[in-house]
Biopython code that builds the backbone (N, CA, C, O; Angstrom):
import numpy as np
from Bio.PDB.StructureBuilder import StructureBuilder

atoms = [
    (1, "MET", "N", (110.779, 127.490, 149.949)),
    (1, "MET", "CA", (110.396, 126.597, 148.876)),
    (1, "MET", "C", (109.095, 125.897, 149.261)),
    (1, "MET", "O", (108.966, 125.379, 150.370)),
    (2, "ALA", "N", (108.147, 125.886, 148.349)),
    (2, "ALA", "CA", (106.845, 125.283, 148.611)),
    (2, "ALA", "C", (106.945, 123.771, 148.546)),
    (2, "ALA", "O", (107.648, 123.206, 147.707)),
    (3, "ARG", "N", (106.247, 123.151, 149.427)),
    (3, "ARG", "CA", (106.249, 121.686, 149.481)),
    (3, "ARG", "C", (105.112, 121.153, 148.616)),
    (3, "ARG", "O", (103.970, 121.593, 148.742)),
    (4, "LYS", "N", (105.425, 120.215, 147.748)),
    (4, "LYS", "CA", (104.412, 119.620, 146.892)),
    (4, "LYS", "C", (103.740, 118.471, 147.624)),
    (4, "LYS", "O", (104.390, 117.671, 148.296)),
    (5, "THR", "N", (102.446, 118.410, 147.478)),
    (5, "THR", "CA", (101.710, 117.283, 148.054)),
    (5, "THR", "C", (101.071, 116.521, 146.917)),
    (5, "THR", "O", (100.607, 117.101, 145.936)),
    (6, "SER", "N", (101.056, 115.247, 147.064)),
    (6, "SER", "CA", (100.405, 114.436, 146.037)),
    (6, "SER", "C", (99.216, 113.715, 146.664)),
    (6, "SER", "O", (99.239, 113.327, 147.832)),
    (7, "ILE", "N", (98.207, 113.555, 145.872)),
    (7, "ILE", "CA", (97.016, 112.850, 146.314)),
    (7, "ILE", "C", (97.021, 111.495, 145.644)),
    (7, "ILE", "O", (97.076, 111.398, 144.418)),
    (8, "THR", "N", (96.962, 110.453, 146.445)),
    (8, "THR", "CA", (96.927, 109.108, 145.885)),
    (8, "THR", "C", (95.533, 108.816, 145.368)),
    (8, "THR", "O", (94.578, 109.512, 145.713)),
    (9, "SER", "N", (95.417, 107.801, 144.551)),
    (9, "SER", "CA", (94.108, 107.438, 144.003)),
    (9, "SER", "C", (93.135, 107.048, 145.105)),
    (9, "SER", "O", (91.931, 107.266, 144.969)),
    (10, "LYS", "N", (93.634, 106.476, 146.191)),
    (10, "LYS", "CA", (92.749, 106.105, 147.300)),
    (10, "LYS", "C", (92.186, 107.344, 147.983)),
    (10, "LYS", "O", (91.034, 107.344, 148.416)),
    (11, "GLN", "N", (92.991, 108.402, 148.084)),
    (11, "GLN", "CA", (92.529, 109.617, 148.717)),
    (11, "GLN", "C", (91.558, 110.369, 147.819)),
    (11, "GLN", "O", (90.593, 110.950, 148.315)),
    (12, "ALA", "N", (91.786, 110.371, 146.525)),
    (12, "ALA", "CA", (90.970, 111.138, 145.598)),
    (12, "ALA", "C", (89.624, 110.467, 145.333)),
    (12, "ALA", "O", (88.626, 111.145, 145.087)),
    (13, "ALA", "N", (89.599, 109.167, 145.381)),
    (13, "ALA", "CA", (88.372, 108.440, 145.065)),
    (13, "ALA", "C", (87.404, 108.466, 146.237)),
    (13, "ALA", "O", (87.805, 108.542, 147.398)),
    (14, "ALA", "N", (86.140, 108.402, 145.909)),
    (14, "ALA", "CA", (85.122, 108.312, 146.948)),
    (14, "ALA", "C", (85.227, 106.961, 147.628)),
    (14, "ALA", "O", (85.656, 105.989, 147.006)),
    (15, "PRO", "N", (84.846, 106.880, 148.886)),
    (15, "PRO", "CA", (84.934, 105.597, 149.583)),
    (15, "PRO", "C", (84.071, 104.542, 148.875)),
    (15, "PRO", "O", (82.885, 104.752, 148.622)),
    (16, "VAL", "N", (84.687, 103.433, 148.571)),
    (16, "VAL", "CA", (84.020, 102.339, 147.877)),
    (16, "VAL", "C", (84.388, 101.059, 148.601)),
    (16, "VAL", "O", (85.528, 100.885, 149.032)),
    (17, "SER", "N", (83.422, 100.163, 148.732)),
    (17, "SER", "CA", (83.722, 98.915, 149.417)),
    (17, "SER", "C", (84.679, 98.081, 148.571)),
    (17, "SER", "O", (84.722, 98.223, 147.349)),
    (18, "ASP", "N", (85.434, 97.223, 149.217)),
    (18, "ASP", "CA", (86.382, 96.372, 148.509)),
    (18, "ASP", "C", (85.678, 95.465, 147.518)),
    (18, "ASP", "O", (86.215, 95.194, 146.444)),
    (19, "GLN", "N", (84.480, 94.987, 147.858)),
    (19, "GLN", "CA", (83.746, 94.091, 146.963)),
    (19, "GLN", "C", (83.367, 94.767, 145.668)),
    (19, "GLN", "O", (83.398, 94.132, 144.614)),
    (20, "SER", "N", (83.010, 96.042, 145.714)),
    (20, "SER", "CA", (82.512, 96.696, 144.516)),
    (20, "SER", "C", (83.602, 96.930, 143.490)),
    (20, "SER", "O", (83.294, 97.185, 142.326)),
    (21, "ARG", "N", (84.860, 96.853, 143.877)),
    (21, "ARG", "CA", (85.923, 97.102, 142.919)),
    (21, "ARG", "C", (86.879, 95.926, 142.721)),
    (21, "ARG", "O", (87.897, 96.069, 142.044)),
    (22, "ARG", "N", (86.571, 94.792, 143.290)),
    (22, "ARG", "CA", (87.448, 93.635, 143.129)),
    (22, "ARG", "C", (86.958, 92.780, 141.964)),
    (22, "ARG", "O", (85.764, 92.515, 141.828)),
    (23, "PHE", "N", (87.906, 92.353, 141.126)),
    (23, "PHE", "CA", (87.580, 91.470, 140.009)),
    (23, "PHE", "C", (87.674, 90.023, 140.468)),
    (23, "PHE", "O", (88.597, 89.645, 141.189)),
    (24, "ILE", "N", (86.703, 89.218, 140.038)),
    (24, "ILE", "CA", (86.745, 87.798, 140.346)),
    (24, "ILE", "C", (86.600, 87.005, 139.056)),
    (24, "ILE", "O", (85.964, 87.457, 138.103)),
    (25, "LYS", "N", (87.182, 85.845, 139.037)),
    (25, "LYS", "CA", (87.161, 84.994, 137.850)),
    (25, "LYS", "C", (85.936, 84.086, 137.876)),
    (25, "LYS", "O", (85.206, 84.030, 138.866)),
    (26, "LEU", "N", (85.726, 83.378, 136.770)),
    (26, "LEU", "CA", (84.544, 82.548, 136.584)),
    (26, "LEU", "C", (84.368, 81.515, 137.696)),
    (26, "LEU", "O", (83.247, 81.294, 138.155)),
    (27, "ALA", "N", (85.433, 80.891, 138.129)),
    (27, "ALA", "CA", (85.317, 79.865, 139.175)),
    (27, "ALA", "C", (84.691, 80.438, 140.444)),
    (27, "ALA", "O", (83.871, 79.778, 141.082)),
    (28, "LYS", "N", (85.069, 81.651, 140.812)),
    (28, "LYS", "CA", (84.522, 82.287, 142.014)),
    (28, "LYS", "C", (83.060, 82.673, 141.792)),
    (28, "LYS", "O", (82.243, 82.555, 142.705)),
    (29, "VAL", "N", (82.724, 83.135, 140.575)),
    (29, "VAL", "CA", (81.328, 83.454, 140.253)),
    (29, "VAL", "C", (80.473, 82.201, 140.391)),
    (29, "VAL", "O", (79.373, 82.250, 140.941)),
    (30, "LYS", "N", (80.982, 81.080, 139.891)),
    (30, "LYS", "CA", (80.263, 79.815, 140.001)),
    (30, "LYS", "C", (80.099, 79.400, 141.459)),
    (30, "LYS", "O", (79.048, 78.885, 141.841)),
    (31, "ASP", "N", (81.127, 79.618, 142.274)),
    (31, "ASP", "CA", (81.035, 79.307, 143.705)),
    (31, "ASP", "C", (79.949, 80.143, 144.385)),
    (31, "ASP", "O", (79.155, 79.620, 145.166)),
    (32, "TYR", "N", (79.918, 81.446, 144.084)),
    (32, "TYR", "CA", (78.941, 82.343, 144.710)),
    (32, "TYR", "C", (77.518, 82.020, 144.287)),
    (32, "TYR", "O", (76.596, 82.101, 145.099)),
    (33, "THR", "N", (77.328, 81.652, 143.018)),
    (33, "THR", "CA", (75.978, 81.536, 142.478)),
    (33, "THR", "C", (75.473, 80.103, 142.359)),
    (33, "THR", "O", (74.264, 79.882, 142.285)),
    (34, "SER", "N", (76.361, 79.145, 142.341)),
    (34, "SER", "CA", (76.033, 77.736, 142.095)),
    (34, "SER", "C", (75.471, 77.508, 140.690)),
    (34, "SER", "O", (74.802, 76.504, 140.446)),
    (35, "LEU", "N", (75.734, 78.418, 139.782)),
    (35, "LEU", "CA", (75.311, 78.272, 138.396)),
    (35, "LEU", "C", (76.438, 77.652, 137.584)),
    (35, "LEU", "O", (77.614, 77.801, 137.917)),
    (36, "SER", "N", (76.068, 76.957, 136.520)),
    (36, "SER", "CA", (77.077, 76.401, 135.616)),
    (36, "SER", "C", (77.588, 77.503, 134.695)),
    (36, "SER", "O", (76.984, 78.571, 134.588)),
    (37, "THR", "N", (78.702, 77.229, 134.035)),
    (37, "THR", "CA", (79.269, 78.185, 133.087)),
    (37, "THR", "C", (78.261, 78.532, 131.994)),
    (37, "THR", "O", (78.053, 79.705, 131.686)),
    (38, "SER", "N", (77.641, 77.516, 131.414)),
    (38, "SER", "CA", (76.706, 77.776, 130.328)),
    (38, "SER", "C", (75.495, 78.568, 130.810)),
    (38, "SER", "O", (74.985, 79.411, 130.073)),
    (39, "GLU", "N", (75.029, 78.317, 132.019)),
    (39, "GLU", "CA", (73.884, 79.063, 132.550)),
    (39, "GLU", "C", (74.260, 80.520, 132.812)),
    (39, "GLU", "O", (73.453, 81.418, 132.573)),
    (40, "ILE", "N", (75.460, 80.760, 133.294)),
    (40, "ILE", "CA", (75.920, 82.139, 133.508)),
    (40, "ILE", "C", (75.896, 82.898, 132.187)),
    (40, "ILE", "O", (75.373, 84.010, 132.118)),
    (41, "TYR", "N", (76.457, 82.303, 131.140)),
    (41, "TYR", "CA", (76.494, 82.983, 129.846)),
    (41, "TYR", "C", (75.107, 83.104, 129.221)),
    (41, "TYR", "O", (74.846, 84.079, 128.516)),
    (42, "ARG", "N", (74.214, 82.150, 129.454)),
    (42, "ARG", "CA", (72.825, 82.272, 128.987)),
    (42, "ARG", "C", (72.146, 83.480, 129.631)),
    (42, "ARG", "O", (71.459, 84.251, 128.961)),
    (43, "ARG", "N", (72.345, 83.628, 130.921)),
    (43, "ARG", "CA", (71.715, 84.737, 131.640)),
    (43, "ARG", "C", (72.330, 86.081, 131.254)),
    (43, "ARG", "O", (71.634, 87.096, 131.232)),
    (44, "ILE", "N", (73.624, 86.094, 130.950)),
    (44, "ILE", "CA", (74.241, 87.328, 130.457)),
    (44, "ILE", "C", (73.602, 87.716, 129.123)),
    (44, "ILE", "O", (73.277, 88.883, 128.901)),
    (45, "ALA", "N", (73.421, 86.728, 128.232)),
    (45, "ALA", "CA", (72.807, 86.984, 126.924)),
    (45, "ALA", "C", (71.367, 87.472, 127.066)),
    (45, "ALA", "O", (70.893, 88.272, 126.260)),
    (46, "ALA", "N", (70.675, 86.983, 128.098)),
    (46, "ALA", "CA", (69.290, 87.388, 128.351)),
    (46, "ALA", "C", (69.221, 88.692, 129.152)),
    (46, "ALA", "O", (68.132, 89.184, 129.444)),
    (47, "ASP", "N", (70.375, 89.245, 129.503)),
    (47, "ASP", "CA", (70.485, 90.485, 130.279)),
    (47, "ASP", "C", (69.850, 90.354, 131.661)),
    (47, "ASP", "O", (69.233, 91.294, 132.162)),
    (48, "THR", "N", (70.010, 89.173, 132.273)),
    (48, "THR", "CA", (69.488, 88.952, 133.624)),
    (48, "THR", "C", (70.600, 88.631, 134.616)),
    (48, "THR", "O", (70.330, 88.233, 135.749)),
    (49, "PHE", "N", (71.848, 88.802, 134.191)),
    (49, "PHE", "CA", (73.004, 88.516, 135.036)),
    (49, "PHE", "C", (74.088, 89.526, 134.687)),
    (49, "PHE", "O", (74.202, 89.918, 133.526)),
    (50, "PRO", "N", (74.888, 89.959, 135.661)),
    (50, "PRO", "CA", (75.940, 90.932, 135.371)),
    (50, "PRO", "C", (76.935, 90.414, 134.325)),
    (50, "PRO", "O", (77.404, 89.279, 134.406)),
    (51, "ALA", "N", (77.238, 91.249, 133.366)),
    (51, "ALA", "CA", (78.180, 90.879, 132.306)),
    (51, "ALA", "C", (79.619, 90.947, 132.807)),
    (51, "ALA", "O", (79.939, 91.670, 133.750)),
    (52, "GLN", "N", (80.453, 90.190, 132.162)),
    (52, "GLN", "CA", (81.861, 90.178, 132.492)),
    (52, "GLN", "C", (82.545, 91.438, 131.962)),
    (52, "GLN", "O", (82.023, 92.121, 131.081)),
    (53, "VAL", "N", (83.716, 91.730, 132.514)),
    (53, "VAL", "CA", (84.549, 92.853, 132.108)),
    (53, "VAL", "C", (85.772, 92.267, 131.421)),
    (53, "VAL", "O", (86.379, 91.324, 131.930)),
    (54, "THR", "N", (86.136, 92.815, 130.272)),
    (54, "THR", "CA", (87.321, 92.335, 129.564)),
    (54, "THR", "C", (88.561, 92.976, 130.169)),
    (54, "THR", "O", (88.688, 94.200, 130.199)),
    (55, "LEU", "N", (89.469, 92.144, 130.646)),
    (55, "LEU", "CA", (90.718, 92.636, 131.228)),
    (55, "LEU", "C", (91.848, 92.654, 130.207)),
    (55, "LEU", "O", (92.796, 93.429, 130.334)),
    (56, "GLY", "N", (91.745, 91.820, 129.219)),
    (56, "GLY", "CA", (92.765, 91.723, 128.182)),
    (56, "GLY", "C", (92.218, 90.915, 127.032)),
    (56, "GLY", "O", (91.046, 90.537, 127.042)),
    (57, "PRO", "N", (93.052, 90.640, 126.030)),
    (57, "PRO", "CA", (92.570, 89.924, 124.852)),
    (57, "PRO", "C", (92.003, 88.538, 125.154)),
    (57, "PRO", "O", (91.116, 88.062, 124.444)),
    (58, "LYS", "N", (92.501, 87.899, 126.186)),
    (58, "LYS", "CA", (92.029, 86.547, 126.514)),
    (58, "LYS", "C", (91.682, 86.411, 127.991)),
    (58, "LYS", "O", (91.802, 85.330, 128.568)),
    (59, "SER", "N", (91.251, 87.509, 128.594)),
    (59, "SER", "CA", (90.982, 87.474, 130.027)),
    (59, "SER", "C", (89.739, 88.293, 130.357)),
    (59, "SER", "O", (89.633, 89.465, 129.995)),
    (60, "VAL", "N", (88.801, 87.650, 131.053)),
    (60, "VAL", "CA", (87.612, 88.345, 131.538)),
    (60, "VAL", "C", (87.447, 88.076, 133.027)),
    (60, "VAL", "O", (87.970, 87.099, 133.564)),
    (61, "ALA", "N", (86.718, 88.952, 133.670)),
    (61, "ALA", "CA", (86.417, 88.794, 135.093)),
    (61, "ALA", "C", (85.091, 89.492, 135.356)),
    (61, "ALA", "O", (84.562, 90.201, 134.500)),
    (62, "TRP", "N", (84.574, 89.281, 136.536)),
    (62, "TRP", "CA", (83.336, 89.930, 136.959)),
    (62, "TRP", "C", (83.654, 90.838, 138.129)),
    (62, "TRP", "O", (84.637, 90.623, 138.837)),
    (63, "ILE", "N", (82.825, 91.854, 138.336)),
    (63, "ILE", "CA", (82.980, 92.740, 139.484)),
    (63, "ILE", "C", (82.225, 92.101, 140.645)),
    (63, "ILE", "O", (81.016, 91.882, 140.580)),
    (64, "GLU", "N", (82.964, 91.812, 141.698)),
    (64, "GLU", "CA", (82.407, 91.057, 142.817)),
    (64, "GLU", "C", (81.160, 91.717, 143.396)),
    (64, "GLU", "O", (80.196, 91.026, 143.726)),
    (65, "GLY", "N", (81.163, 93.023, 143.524)),
    (65, "GLY", "CA", (80.010, 93.729, 144.072)),
    (65, "GLY", "C", (78.753, 93.526, 143.246)),
    (65, "GLY", "O", (77.657, 93.433, 143.798)),
    (66, "GLU", "N", (78.901, 93.456, 141.916)),
    (66, "GLU", "CA", (77.746, 93.223, 141.047)),
    (66, "GLU", "C", (77.197, 91.810, 141.230)),
    (66, "GLU", "O", (75.983, 91.606, 141.221)),
    (67, "ILE", "N", (78.081, 90.851, 141.393)),
    (67, "ILE", "CA", (77.643, 89.463, 141.602)),
    (67, "ILE", "C", (76.938, 89.336, 142.946)),
    (67, "ILE", "O", (75.893, 88.694, 143.045)),
    (68, "MET", "N", (77.507, 89.945, 143.977)),
    (68, "MET", "CA", (76.890, 89.876, 145.298)),
    (68, "MET", "C", (75.539, 90.583, 145.307)),
    (68, "MET", "O", (74.604, 90.110, 145.953)),
    (69, "ALA", "N", (75.418, 91.706, 144.603)),
    (69, "ALA", "CA", (74.142, 92.420, 144.519)),
    (69, "ALA", "C", (73.100, 91.569, 143.794)),
    (69, "ALA", "O", (71.929, 91.561, 144.174)),
    (70, "TRP", "N", (73.526, 90.851, 142.749)),
    (70, "TRP", "CA", (72.613, 89.959, 142.030)),
    (70, "TRP", "C", (72.102, 88.865, 142.974)),
    (70, "TRP", "O", (70.906, 88.575, 142.998)),
    (71, "CYS", "N", (72.999, 88.265, 143.741)),
    (71, "CYS", "CA", (72.606, 87.220, 144.700)),
    (71, "CYS", "C", (71.634, 87.785, 145.740)),
    (71, "CYS", "O", (70.635, 87.145, 146.070)),
    (72, "GLU", "N", (71.923, 88.967, 146.249)),
    (72, "GLU", "CA", (71.060, 89.585, 147.255)),
    (72, "GLU", "C", (69.691, 89.925, 146.678)),
    (72, "GLU", "O", (68.684, 89.829, 147.379)),
    (73, "SER", "N", (69.643, 90.326, 145.398)),
    (73, "SER", "CA", (68.352, 90.653, 144.794)),
    (73, "SER", "C", (67.472, 89.404, 144.679)),
    (73, "SER", "O", (66.253, 89.491, 144.831)),
    (74, "LEU", "N", (68.078, 88.254, 144.413)),
    (74, "LEU", "CA", (67.309, 87.007, 144.379)),
    (74, "LEU", "C", (66.760, 86.674, 145.751)),
    (74, "LEU", "O", (65.604, 86.274, 145.886)),
    (75, "ALA", "N", (67.585, 86.838, 146.761)),
    (75, "ALA", "CA", (67.144, 86.563, 148.127)),
    (75, "ALA", "C", (66.048, 87.532, 148.543)),
    (75, "ALA", "O", (65.103, 87.146, 149.230)),
    (76, "ALA", "N", (66.170, 88.794, 148.129)),
    (76, "ALA", "CA", (65.169, 89.804, 148.478)),
    (76, "ALA", "C", (63.822, 89.500, 147.836)),
    (76, "ALA", "O", (62.774, 89.742, 148.435)),
    (77, "ARG", "N", (63.851, 88.971, 146.620)),
    (77, "ARG", "CA", (62.598, 88.616, 145.949)),
    (77, "ARG", "C", (61.866, 87.508, 146.689)),
    (77, "ARG", "O", (60.639, 87.424, 146.654)),
    (78, "ARG", "N", (62.627, 86.670, 147.352)),
    (78, "ARG", "CA", (62.027, 85.563, 148.120)),
    (78, "ARG", "C", (61.698, 86.004, 149.543)),
    (78, "ARG", "O", (61.100, 85.248, 150.309)),
    (79, "GLY", "N", (62.086, 87.216, 149.892)),
    (79, "GLY", "CA", (61.805, 87.728, 151.224)),
    (79, "GLY", "C", (62.777, 87.180, 152.267)),
    (79, "GLY", "O", (62.454, 87.112, 153.454)),
    (80, "GLU", "N", (63.967, 86.790, 151.813)),
    (80, "GLU", "CA", (64.963, 86.219, 152.722)),
    (80, "GLU", "C", (66.153, 87.168, 152.819)),
    (80, "GLU", "O", (66.387, 87.986, 151.929)),
    (81, "ALA", "N", (66.884, 87.046, 153.894)),
    (81, "ALA", "CA", (68.125, 87.793, 154.035)),
    (81, "ALA", "C", (69.252, 87.015, 153.370)),
    (81, "ALA", "O", (69.308, 85.788, 153.452)),
    (82, "ALA", "N", (70.135, 87.732, 152.719)),
    (82, "ALA", "CA", (71.245, 87.058, 152.029)),
    (82, "ALA", "C", (72.348, 86.706, 152.986)),
    (82, "ALA", "O", (73.360, 86.135, 152.580)),
]
sb = StructureBuilder()
sb.init_structure("model")
sb.init_model(0)
sb.init_chain("A")
sb.init_seg("    ")
for serial, (resi, resn, name, xyz) in enumerate(atoms, 1):
    if name == "N":
        sb.init_residue(resn, " ", resi, " ")
    sb.init_atom(name, np.array(xyz, "f"), 0.0, 1.0, " ", f" {name:<3s}", serial, name[0])
structure = sb.get_structure()
């Protein structure tokens, strides 16, 4: 009898850092960026900040890797290490 093997989603997926796939809520985004809620949404509207992901009818979050990349890009423009 042949033995069945199953591949888990972790095995099938390409290696991805934990930050790039973790969802964070607005409070954590504010902690990382020091921006206010209204400023975050202004920058999203201006397409200069990563947009939120809808998790449900009344729930949104951001992808941590995108927020960290945004912070690093600001530091890089100033010639500083993040």
